[in-house]
N, C-alpha and C positions, 0 to 999 in steps of 0.2 A: 537498363535504366527504369523500365516500367516495373520490373520485379522489385527493385530496390525501393522505388517510391511506394509500392503497395505494402512492402514490409514496414516501412516507416509509419504509414497510416495505421496499420494494425497495431504496431507497438504503441503508438500514441494513444490510440483508443483504449488499449488494455490499461495503460497507466491512468487514463482519465477515469475509467470505471473503478480501478483499485483505490484511487485517491478519494473518490466519492464514498466508497464503502467504508474507508477509514474514518471519514468525517462523520458518517452515520454512527459509528461506534463511539467516537469521541463525544459526540453531542447527545448520546443517549442519556436520558434522564434529566438533561438540562432544560429548565423551563423556558418556553419560548418567550420572546420579548412581548411585553404588553404594557399598556399605559395604565396609570393609576385610575381607578374608577371603572375599569373594564369589567363588566359583570361576569364575564366568562373566564376571567383570568384565574380566579381562585379554584374553580372547578378543574381547569386545565392543569394547574400545578399539582393538585391532588391526584389527578389521573396519571400524571407522568412521573411522579416521584417513585424512586425505587421502593419496593416492598420487600417483605421477608419471603415472599414466594419466589425463590430463585429460579425454579423451573419455569414459572409463568413469565418472569422477566426475560428469560432466555428465549422462550417461544415468541414473545412479543418483539424482541430484538430481531429474531430470525425473520419474522413477518415483515418488519420494516426494511431489513437488508434486502429481502427478496423483492419487495416492491421497488426499491431503488435500483436494484440490478435489472429488473424488468424494464424500468424506464430507460436505463442506460443501453439496454439491448435494442430498444426501439430507435434510440439515437444512432447506434451503430448500424442498424439496418438502413436507416435513411442515408447515412454516409456511404454505405456500400452501394445502394441503389443509385445514388447520385454519381458515384465514381464510375459505375458501369456505363453511364451515358457519355463519358468523355475519355479521351486518351490524349497524351501529349503528342505534339507534332513539332519536329524541328525544321519543317519546310519554311514556315513563316516566322521563325524565331523560337528560341528555347522555351519561352513561357506561354506559347500559343497552344490552345487546345482545339480539337475538332471533334465533331460527333463521331462516335465509334460506328463503323460500318463494316460489312463483310469485305474481305480482301478478294478481288477479282483479278487474277493474273491475265495478261494479254500475251498469247502465244503467237509469235510471228514465225511462219514457216518460210524459210529461206533456202536458196540453192545457189544459183550462179548469176544473180542479177545485182550488179552494183547499184542499181536504182533503188535498192532496198532503203537507201538513204532517204528518199522521198517519203516512203512509208513511215520510217522511224521519226523523221523530223516532224511530221504531222501528229503522230501519236504523242510525242514529247511536248509539242506546242499546246495541245488541247488537254493533256493529262492534268487533272486537278490535284492529284496526290501520288507521289512515288510509293508511299507506304501501302495505299489501298489498291494501286494498280501497277504492280511490278511488271516490267516488260521482259519477257523471255524470248530470245531469238534462237530458234533451233535450226541449224544449218546442215543441209545435206550436200552432196556433190563434191565437197572438198575444194571449192573454188577459192584460190588464194586471194584474189582481188576483192571478192565479196567479204571474205573473212576479215580483211584489213579494214574495210568500211565499218563492219560491225564492231571491231575492236576499238575503232576511233571514238566510240561513244563511252568508253570507260565503264564506270560503275552505274551509269544511267540505265544500262540494260544488262541482262545476264545472257552470256553467249554459250549455247550448248552446241556440240558437234556430234552428229549422228556417226557412230563409229564404224558401221558396216557400209562400205562403199562398193562392195562387190556387185558384179552383174548377177541377175536373177535368171534362173532357168525358166524359160517361158515356152509355151507351145509354138511351133513353127509359124502358125498363122498370126501369132501375136508378137512376132519379132519387132515390128515397128512400134509396138506399144510398150517397150521395155521401160520407158519413162514413167508410165502410169503405174507399173509394178513398184518402181522405186519410191514413187510418191506415197503409195499406200503403206509401204514398209516404214517410211519416214514418219507418217502420221501416227502409226501404232507406237513407234518408239518414243516420239515426242510427247504424246498424250500420257503414256506410262510414266514418263519423267515428271510431268506436272502432277498427276494424280497419285502415283504410287511412291515415287522418290521424294517429291516435295510436299506431298499430302495436302494439296489444295482440294477444295470441295466444288469448285466451278472453274471454268476457263472461257475466255473469248478467243477464238481462233481467227487469225488474220493472215492472209497470204502476203508475200513480200511485194506484190504489185497493187496493193490497195492503198487508197488515200481515205482518211476518215474525216467525218464532219465535226464541227465544233461541239455538238452535243452527243457525240458518240458514247462517251463514258456515262453521261447522265442517262442516256437511253437504257444501257444495260444495267446500271445500278437500280433504276426504277423497276425494271422488269424481272430482276432476279427473284424477288419474293413471290411473284406470280408463278414463275417457272417452278419454283420449289413446292408451291402449295397446290398446283393444279395438275393432277396426274394425266389429264388429257393433253398436256403439252409436253414436248420433248426437246424443243430448242427455241431460241430467240435469234432472229437474223436481222442484220442491218440492211438487207438487200431487197429491192423490188425488181423482179425480172422484167416487168413492163414499165420500169421507172424512167423511161426516156422523157426528155423535155417535150411538153405538149401532150403527154399521155398521163400526166399526174396533175392534181389540183394544187397550184402553188400556194393557195391560201389555206391548205389543210396540212401544214407541216406536223401537226400534233396527231393526225389520224393514223391509227394502227389497225391491223387486220389479223385474224387467224387465217392460216393457209395450210392446206393438206400437202403442199409441195415443199420438199426440203430445199431451201434457197441457197444455203452456204454463204460464201463471200462476206465474211465477218459475222460469226455466229457463236452463240453461247451454249455450252454443254455442261451438264452436271455430272459429278463423279458417279452417281448411281446409274446413270444411263451408260456411261463409259464401261462400268463393270458388267453391264448387260451386253454391250456390243463387242468388247475386246476379245472374248474367247472365240468369237466367230468372225472376226475382222477379215475382210476379203484380201486376196493377193493383189488385186488391182481394181481400178474404177470404183473407188470407195464411195464417191458421191452418188453415183447411180445406184449402187448397192443400198445406200441409205434410203433411197426412194422406193425400194421394194416393200410390198405390204408386210413381209415377214419382219422387217425391221421397224417400219413406221407403226404398225399395229394400231391403226386408226387414230394415232396421235397427230396433233397439229403443231405448227410453229407460229410464232408472232413475227410479223413483218410490217414495215412502215409504208405509208403512202409514198413518201419521198425518201430515197435511199440515204443511209448514213455512211455508205462507202461507195467509191467508184474504183474501177480498175484501169490502170494505165499500162498494163503489160500485154501488148499485142502478141509478142513472141513468147512461145512456151510450148509445152508438149501438145497442146490442142491446135498449134499452128494457126492461131488467129481465128478459130471457129467462132462465129457470131460477133467477133469484135467489131469489124468494120461496119456491119449492118445494124447492130444493136448496142453493144456494150460501150462503145466510145461516146454514145449520146445519152447515157444515163445521167440524170440530174442529181447532183449532190446537194443535200440540204445545207443552207447557209444560215438559217434562222435558229437561234438557240431556243429549244423548247424545254421548260423546266418540268420534265416528266415526273420527277420525284414529288412534285407538289400537286400532281393531277390525280384524279380518281380513275384508276385503270380497271376497276372491278367489272366494267362492261365487257372485258375480254374473257371473262370466265365462260366456260363452254355453254351452259344452258342459257344464260343471259344473252350471250353473243349470238348463238344460233337462232334463237327465236326472233330477235330484232333484225338480224341480217336477212333471214328468209322472208320476213314480213316486208322489208324494204324492197327486196328483189322482186317478189311475186305480186306485189301490189303496184309495181311500176308498169306503165302501159307498154304493150308489145309493139315493136317497130320493125320495119323491114331492113334487110341488109342494104338495099339501095338507098333508103332514107338516111341511114348512118353514113354510108360511103359518100353520098353527095351533099351531106350537111343540110338536109331538109327537115330536121326534127324541130317541131314547134314546142316551145315551152322550156322551162328551166331544167327539166329532168328530175330524177333519173329515168332512164328508159331500159327496157329489156329486149335484148335481141336473142332469139331462141335458136338453138341448134338441136338436132335430133340424132346425129350420127357422128362417127369419127371424121368422116370426110367433110361433112358440113361444118364441123368445128374448124378443121384445118384450113379450109378454103376461106372462111370468113375471117379467122384470126390472121392469116397471112396477108390477105388483101386490106385488112384494116390496120396493119402495122404492128400487131402484138405477136408475142412468141407463140408459134403454132405447134411446137413439139410437145409430146406427152410421154410421161414416164410411168409405166404400170397403170396407164389410164388417167393419170392425174395431170391436168394442164398446169403450166407454170403460173405461180401466184394464185392458183385456184383454191376455192373453199367450197366443198360440197358441189363441185362441178362448175362453180360460177367464177368467172374472171371479171374483175372490176377495173375499168380504165376510163380515161377522159378522151373524148373524140370531139374536136372542134369546140372545146370548152364545155361540153355537156357530159354528164356521167352516164356511162353505158354498162349494163351488166350482160355479158355474153353467158347465157345460162341454159342448162338443160330444161326439159319440160317440168312442170310441177310434179311433185311426188318422187323426186330423185331419191334413191336409197343407197346406191353404192357405185364405185368405179368399176368399169369393165377393163380388166388387166390386159386384154388383147389389144386395147387401143394404145399402141406404142409405135 
């Protein structure tokens, strides 16, 4: 339909130009209208009458035609530029147009959870456009009941089935981790389908046990240009590892961070990064592999203050690890933030780092006891300093934030700093001033 409409516009424009050129030829030499008594009329008529200089007449005619064609060319360019800003949409009616935006597919990784329905229902409820956000469900495991749930959505989603359901030969010590090997194999296959088979340039990956916030799509749409333009970024995540209710500022739904920790759990990936990762994709534990310095390469991700996803899947290959203590209490954003209308340039590396470090290291230093007992005076923010792996883990655990480290990087951390709310006050759990790099032995 788009191709046909484009052809009609081009054809109409060509006829318009041709007709005007013919008019120029027909009207050549015809004196322009003028009123009697017009002092310039006689001179114009003399200047525009045909002469015996045939070659001169032809050259003047060519100049006139060329000028007219140039004018029509400018009109055509204006039409073309205007057309590029819009494209038809059949969602709200056959004659409704919406601004042209990049297509961002949503890849739902499914297996044997019939509760994938909850995930899909929320995606479809909040999705602003089926054209701009096609939903692709990639199913592993061959679970018939889950497949039936996915099929029930008809053409609202695309249902892919991972063809290789065989067991994977694993080291004897990893026999109980067979599920992690299959997940890694599935991710590789599904991402190749999105990027290589379907030729998309970006994707947002969602597990089948995630529920999304109302501004989930708005969030990723707004951050895609930044991800593409800033080489110091390699992903955008909807997740805050320390995003439990009481540990985030409910009045800062629009607040975004850079983080050195790969969060996952609803995240956007570019084709260029996948082409870098795919040849060395691991056999298992792909998410922890992503957190290794060889993959991260000092790049950061964007994450929100308040999560745009929550997980409802306690049962899985991780056997509920962290779920009962942390994940079930993650706060899901309910306020729609118009991110596409906001200036997000503050997230660019140099701007962000300078401002963030100034805010952290100009904050007054407080004691662990003061934070724990709620004896901090003033509005904050405050800085709580750690100096070793053990001091970080003790303070993080006792203050209720995630205390594990991957290749030395704390969850939700940026340059070693973890930002969270404690009793309504902002606290930065931070290394001493002058931090330069992570200690990969801290794991």
